[in-house]
C-alpha positions in Angstrom: 13.6 -35.8 15.6 15.9 -32.8 15.7 14.4 -29.4 16.8 15.8 -28.0 13.6 16.4 -24.3 12.9 13.5 -22.0 13.4 13.6 -20.0 10.2 10.9 -17.3 9.8 8.1 -18.8 7.6 9.6 -22.3 7.6 7.5 -25.4 8.1 8.6 -28.3 10.1 7.7 -31.9 9.2 5.3 -31.9 12.1 3.6 -28.7 11.0 4.1 -27.1 14.4 6.3 -24.1 13.5 4.1 -21.9 11.3 1.9 -19.3 12.9 -1.7 -20.3 12.4 -2.8 -17.3 10.4 0.6 -16.5 8.7 1.2 -13.6 11.0 4.8 -12.5 10.1 5.1 -8.8 10.6 7.3 -6.8 8.3 10.0 -4.4 9.3 8.4 -0.9 8.5 11.5 0.2 6.7 10.4 -2.0 3.8 8.0 0.7 2.7 10.7 3.4 2.5 12.8 0.9 0.5 9.8 0.2 -1.9 9.1 3.9 -2.3 12.6 4.5 -3.7 11.7 2.4 -6.7 7.9 2.9 -7.3 5.6 5.9 -7.1 3.2 4.9 -4.3 0.4 7.4 -4.5 -3.1 8.5 -3.4 -5.2 5.7 -1.9 -3.4 2.6 -0.6 -4.9 -0.5 0.9 -2.9 -2.8 3.1 -5.2 -5.8 3.0 -3.2 -8.0 5.5 -2.1 -5.3 7.8 -1.5 -7.5 10.9 -0.4 -4.9 13.5 -0.1 -2.0 11.0 3.7 -2.0 10.7 3.5 -1.1 6.9 0.3 1.0 7.2 1.9 3.3 9.7 4.8 4.0 7.2 2.5 4.3 4.2 0.5 7.1 5.7 3.7 9.1 6.2 4.5 9.1 2.5 3.8 12.6 1.1 2.2 11.1 -2.1 -0.3 9.0 -0.1 -3.6 10.6 0.8 -5.3 7.7 2.5 -4.5 4.3 3.9 -7.1 1.5 4.3 -5.9 -1.1 6.8 -7.7 -4.5 6.9 -7.0 -7.9 8.4 -8.7 -11.1 9.3 -8.0 -10.6 13.0 -8.1 -7.4 15.1 -4.5 -6.9 16.1 -4.5 -3.1 15.8 -7.0 -0.3 16.6 -7.0 1.1 13.0 -8.0 -2.1 11.4 -11.3 -3.2 9.7 -11.9 -6.9 10.3 -12.5 -8.7 7.0 -11.7 -12.0 5.4 -10.1 -10.6 2.3 -10.6 -13.8 0.3 -14.2 -14.3 1.2 -15.5 -10.7 1.0 -17.0 -9.1 -2.1 -15.8 -5.6 -2.7 -18.0 -3.6 -5.1 -16.8 -0.1 -4.4 -13.0 -0.4 -3.9 -11.2 2.7 -5.0 -7.6 2.0 -4.2 -4.7 3.0 -6.4 -2.3 0.5 -4.7 -2.6 -2.7 -2.6 0.6 -3.2 -0.7 1.2 -5.9 1.9 3.0 -8.9 3.2 0.3 -11.5 2.4 -0.3 -14.9 4.0 1.9 -17.1 1.9 -0.4 -20.1 2.1 -2.9 -18.1 0.0 -0.4 -16.3 -2.3 -2.1 -17.0 -5.6 -5.6 -16.1 -4.6 -4.3 -13.0 -2.7 -2.4 -11.6 -5.6 -5.1 -12.4 -8.2 -7.9 -10.8 -6.2 -5.7 -7.8 -5.3 -5.0 -7.2 -9.0 -8.8 -7.2 -9.7 -9.3 -4.5 -7.0 -6.3 -2.1 -7.7 -4.2 -1.4 -10.7 -0.9 -1.5 -8.8 0.0 -4.3 -6.3 3.2 -4.8 -4.3 3.6 -8.0 -2.3 6.4 -8.8 0.1 7.3 -12.4 -0.6 10.2 -14.8 0.0 12.7 -14.6 -2.9 12.1 -18.3 -3.3 8.7 -17.4 -4.5 10.3 -17.2 -8.0 10.9 -20.9 -7.9 8.7 -23.8 -9.0 7.3 -25.0 -12.3 3.7 -24.2 -11.4 4.6 -20.6 -10.6 6.7 -20.4 -13.7 3.5 -20.8 -15.8 1.6 -18.5 -13.5 4.2 -15.7 -13.8 4.0 -15.7 -17.5 0.5 -14.2 -17.3 0.6 -12.5 -13.9 1.4 -8.9 -14.8 4.6 -9.0 -12.7 6.4 -5.8 -13.5 9.4 -5.7 -11.0 11.2 -7.8 -8.5 13.0 -5.7 -5.9 15.4 -7.9 -4.0 16.7 -6.9 -0.6 20.5 -7.1 -0.8 20.6 -7.1 3.0 18.2 -9.5 4.8 15.0 -7.8 6.1 13.7 -8.5 9.6 10.3 -10.3 9.5 8.8 -11.1 12.9 6.7 -14.2 13.7 3.8 -12.9 15.8 5.5 -9.5 15.6 8.2 -10.7 18.0 11.8 -10.2 17.0 14.0 -13.3 17.5 17.6 -14.1 16.7 16.4 -15.9 13.5 14.0 -13.1 12.2 16.4 -12.2 9.4 17.3 -15.7 8.0 15.0 -15.6 4.9 15.7 -13.6 1.7 12.8 -11.4 0.7 11.8 -9.2 -2.2 9.0 -6.9 -3.2 7.0 -8.3 -6.1 5.4 -5.4 -7.9 2.5 -6.0 -10.3 0.7 -3.7 -12.7 -2.6 -5.0 -14.2 -1.8 -3.4 -17.5 1.8 -4.6 -17.8 2.5 -7.3 -20.4 6.3 -7.3 -20.8 8.9 -9.3 -19.0 9.6 -8.2 -15.4 12.7 -6.2 -14.4 14.8 -6.9 -11.4 16.7 -4.5 -9.1 18.3 -4.6 -5.7 17.4 -2.7 -2.6 20.6 -1.7 -0.8 
C-alpha cells in the first residue's frame, strides 16, 4: 500500500492518519478574516478551543467583552475541561459560539451550539457543502453565510505546522438560529 499524501484532516484506508480527538488547530488569522464579514460581539464561547489559537484572537476584538474557552482535553491553561456533547448547559449566556469543531461530530456539534447561542460560526472544510444527507440537513439548518477562503488557510494537525498543512480548502459556516432564507456566499481574500 502506498504511503499516500498526508492531507490535513484526511483519512487513510487503514484509519491511521487522523488525530484521535480531531485536534487540528486553526491559524489565528481566521478570526480577523471572519470579523471582516460578521459582527462578533460581547460574550463568545469557543467550545473546542484546543490550544486557544482562536480564543486568543477573539479576546483582542474590541467588540468582545468575554471569551469562554472549553475543550475535551486540557491543552491550554485558560481552558475548562468539558465534554461539550455530553454536558448539559443550563445557564449559558453566549452571544456567539465560534470554533473549528471535531468533524466526526459535526452535526451534533452545530445543532447543540445553535441551541446554546443565537450565532454560530464553524470552520469547516469547503467539501462540507457536499453530500445528499447534508443537502437535506442544510435546508433547515439556519445556515446564513458561507465565507470561503480564497487562499488556503493553514490548519495544523496537533498544532504542528507541516508542509501539507495548507492543502485543504476551508470556509467559515455562519449560522443564525433565527435565519430562514437561503444562505449567501462570499470570499475571504
